[in-house]
C-alpha positions as CSV (number, residue, x, y, z in Angstrom):
1,M,-29.6,22.7,7.6
2,P,-32.4,25.3,6.9
3,K,-31.4,28.7,5.5
4,F,-33.2,32.0,4.8
5,S,-34.5,32.8,1.4
6,R,-33.5,36.1,-0.2
7,S,-36.8,37.7,0.8
8,S,-36.4,36.6,4.4
9,K,-32.9,38.0,4.5
10,R,-34.1,41.3,3.0
11,N,-37.0,41.5,5.5
12,L,-34.8,40.6,8.5
13,S,-32.2,43.2,7.5
14,T,-34.8,45.9,8.3
15,C,-35.0,44.8,11.9
16,H,-33.2,45.7,15.1
17,P,-29.8,43.8,15.5
18,D,-31.3,41.8,18.4
19,L,-34.0,40.3,16.1
20,I,-31.3,39.6,13.5
21,V,-29.2,37.7,16.0
22,L,-32.3,35.8,17.3
23,F,-33.6,34.7,14.0
24,N,-30.2,33.8,12.6
25,E,-29.9,31.5,15.6
26,V,-33.5,30.1,15.1
27,I,-32.9,29.3,11.4
28,K,-30.1,26.9,12.4
29,Y,-32.6,24.6,14.0
30,F,-36.1,25.5,12.7
31,D,-36.9,26.4,9.1
32,C,-38.9,29.6,9.0
33,K,-39.7,32.6,6.8
34,V,-39.5,36.3,7.7
35,I,-42.7,37.6,6.2
36,C,-42.3,41.2,7.5
37,G,-39.8,43.4,9.2
38,R,-40.1,47.2,9.0
39,R,-43.4,48.6,7.7
40,G,-43.7,52.1,6.2
41,K,-46.8,54.2,6.5
42,T,-48.7,52.7,3.6
43,A,-47.9,49.1,4.6
44,Q,-48.8,49.7,8.2
45,N,-52.1,51.4,7.5
46,N,-53.0,48.6,5.0
47,A,-52.2,46.0,7.7
48,F,-54.6,47.9,10.0
49,I,-57.3,48.1,7.4
50,K,-57.0,44.3,6.7
51,G,-57.2,43.6,10.5
52,H,-53.6,42.3,10.7
53,S,-52.7,45.1,13.1
54,K,-54.5,46.9,15.8
55,V,-52.7,50.2,15.3
56,K,-52.1,52.7,12.5
57,Y,-48.7,54.2,11.5
58,P,-46.6,55.2,13.4
59,N,-47.7,53.3,16.4
60,S,-46.6,49.7,15.5
61,K,-43.3,48.2,16.7
62,H,-42.8,47.5,12.9
63,N,-42.6,51.2,12.1
64,P,-39.3,52.4,13.6
65,D,-36.1,52.1,11.6
66,P,-34.8,49.6,12.5
67,S,-38.0,47.7,13.2
68,M,-38.5,46.5,16.8
69,A,-40.8,43.7,15.5
70,A,-40.7,40.9,12.9
71,D,-43.4,38.5,11.6
72,V,-41.8,35.1,11.2
73,I,-43.6,31.8,10.5
74,P,-42.5,28.2,10.3
75,Y,-41.7,27.0,6.8
76,P,-43.4,25.6,4.8
77,I,-46.2,28.0,5.6
78,E,-49.4,26.4,6.9
79,W,-51.6,29.2,8.2
80,E,-54.1,26.7,9.5
81,N,-51.5,24.7,11.6
82,I,-51.9,26.7,14.8
83,K,-50.2,24.0,16.9
84,R,-47.1,24.2,14.8
85,M,-47.1,28.1,15.1
86,K,-47.4,27.8,18.9
87,F,-44.6,25.3,19.0
88,F,-42.5,27.6,16.9
89,A,-43.3,30.6,19.1
90,G,-42.1,28.6,22.2
91,F,-38.9,27.7,20.4
92,V,-38.3,31.3,19.5
93,L,-39.0,32.6,23.0
94,G,-36.8,29.9,24.5
95,T,-34.0,30.8,22.1
96,A,-34.4,34.5,22.9
97,Q,-34.2,33.9,26.6
98,Q,-31.0,31.9,26.1
99,L,-29.5,34.6,24.0
100,L,-30.5,37.2,26.6
101,N,-28.9,35.1,29.4
102,E,-25.7,34.9,27.3
103,R,-25.8,38.7,26.7
104,M,-26.0,38.1,22.9
105,I,-29.1,40.3,22.8
106,S,-30.2,43.1,25.1
107,H,-34.0,43.0,24.9
108,K,-36.7,40.6,26.0
109,V,-38.8,39.1,23.2
110,V,-42.6,39.1,23.3
111,S,-44.8,36.9,21.1
112,G,-48.1,38.0,19.5
113,L,-49.6,35.0,21.3
114,D,-48.8,36.5,24.7
115,W,-48.5,40.3,24.5
116,D,-48.0,40.8,28.3
117,A,-45.5,37.9,28.5
118,D,-47.2,36.4,31.5
119,T,-47.2,32.9,29.9
120,E,-51.0,32.9,30.1
121,L,-52.5,32.7,26.6
122,K,-56.2,32.8,27.6
123,D,-56.0,36.6,28.3
124,T,-54.8,37.4,24.8
125,T,-57.6,39.0,22.8
126,F,-55.7,39.8,19.6
127,V,-53.7,36.8,18.5
128,D,-50.9,37.4,16.0
129,H,-49.2,34.0,15.6
130,P,-46.1,35.1,13.5
131,H,-45.4,38.4,15.5
132,F,-42.4,38.8,17.7
133,Q,-41.3,42.1,19.2
134,L,-38.6,43.5,21.4
135,K,-39.2,44.9,24.9
136,K,-36.7,46.9,26.9
137,I,-35.6,45.3,30.1
138,K,-36.5,47.4,33.1
């Protein structure tokens, strides 16, 4: 059974409890690495400068404490394997919906592949494969 590395556990510990519950469930079935949880001002502005984010501090879901976003990628990491990252995102979103239905989490989860959560990927202009963020239910 897959398990998180020390760095993944550390990064996940900076996240909202719903993300912790979600990814602790995901890791039971799909090996993955938490590459980023909360980002402080310097890390967020560096992500913006490098083009990994569209917003500066404090406007990212990664910036609150606890973080409302996590960047998680299938392990072993293969950045060029887009199909695998999309498959992983589907698995994460399905798991999140199940946890929400079971009232184990209280937020919807949105992927960086489908920011508006309409299941239409063609309208996404900024693709962030490993990004998952929480969205309040209306």
